N, C-alpha and C positions, 0 to 999 in steps of 0.2 A: 556527483550526487546533487540533486536538487530537492529542496523542501520549502514549504511555505504554507500559507493558509488557503490552499486551493480545495475546492470541493468537487465531487462528481456524483452522478446518480447512477446507481446500478439497478438492474431488475433481477429479483431472485427467481428461483424455480417455480414460484407460485404466481409469478407475474406482478408482484408488489414491488413498487419502486422504493429505494432507500437512498437517502443523502448520506454521502461519506466524506470524511475529511482525508485528503491525501496527506500521508505522513512524509513520504519522499519517493522519488523515482530515480531509477538508474539504468544504465545500459551494461550488458555483459558482452564483451568480445568473445569470451569463451563459448557462450551458448548462442551468440548472434541475436539476442532478443533484448527488448526493453522490459522493465518490471516496474510495478507500482505497488507500494505498501500503503494500506489505508485502514481506517476503522469506520464502522457504521455509527452515525450520529443519532439516528432516530430509533435506537433500540429501547426496549422497555426499561432497561436498567440505567438509563441516562441520568436519573436522579441519584444514583449511588456513585458519587464522585470519588469515594475512597477506594472502590474496587479498581482493579487493573482493567484496562481496555483490551479487547480482543483485536489483535492485529491480523489483517488478511493480506495475502499477497497473490498477485496474478501476473502473468505475462501480459504485455500490452502491445497491441499492434495499432499504431496510429493510422488514421485514414489519410489518403492522399491529399485531401483538401484541408488538412489540419484541424478539422472539427472533431466530431465524436470518433473515437477509435473503438477497438474491440478488445475485451478482456478475455484471456484464455486461461484455463486451469494449468497448474504446474503439476506434472505427474512424474518427474524424474527426481530420484533421491539426491543426485549430485546437484541439481538446481536448488532443491530445498536447503542443502548444506551451505551453498554459496549465498543464498538469500539470508539465512540465519547469520552468517558471518557479517554480511553487509548491515543487517539490523543491529547486531551487537556493536559494530563500529560506530554506527549512527547514534545509538543510545549512549555510548561512552563519550562521544563528542558533545552530545547535548548536556550530559552531566558536568563536563568541564566547563561548558558555557554558563551553566547555572551557578557554578561555584565562583565564577569571576565577578 
């Protein structure tokens, strides 16, 4: 699992660009894919810091030249369950780090 302060830009279904913070990325041998979990930084509720952030997940296909890749929707319930487990593990590790 990798995480840090990386950002990426996505384009929504209306053609509008959004800057997103990458929460973490990981690969799944079971599904043979890479995944990225992220949240959108430029949403209207950015000034409400007390609210929980909405986390998005996508399968990620890196490009051959290591520049921009392609995000793909996740449509399999088994994949969603695996992603949720990875997120829960990540959040538990973050909580442990914060307590130290």
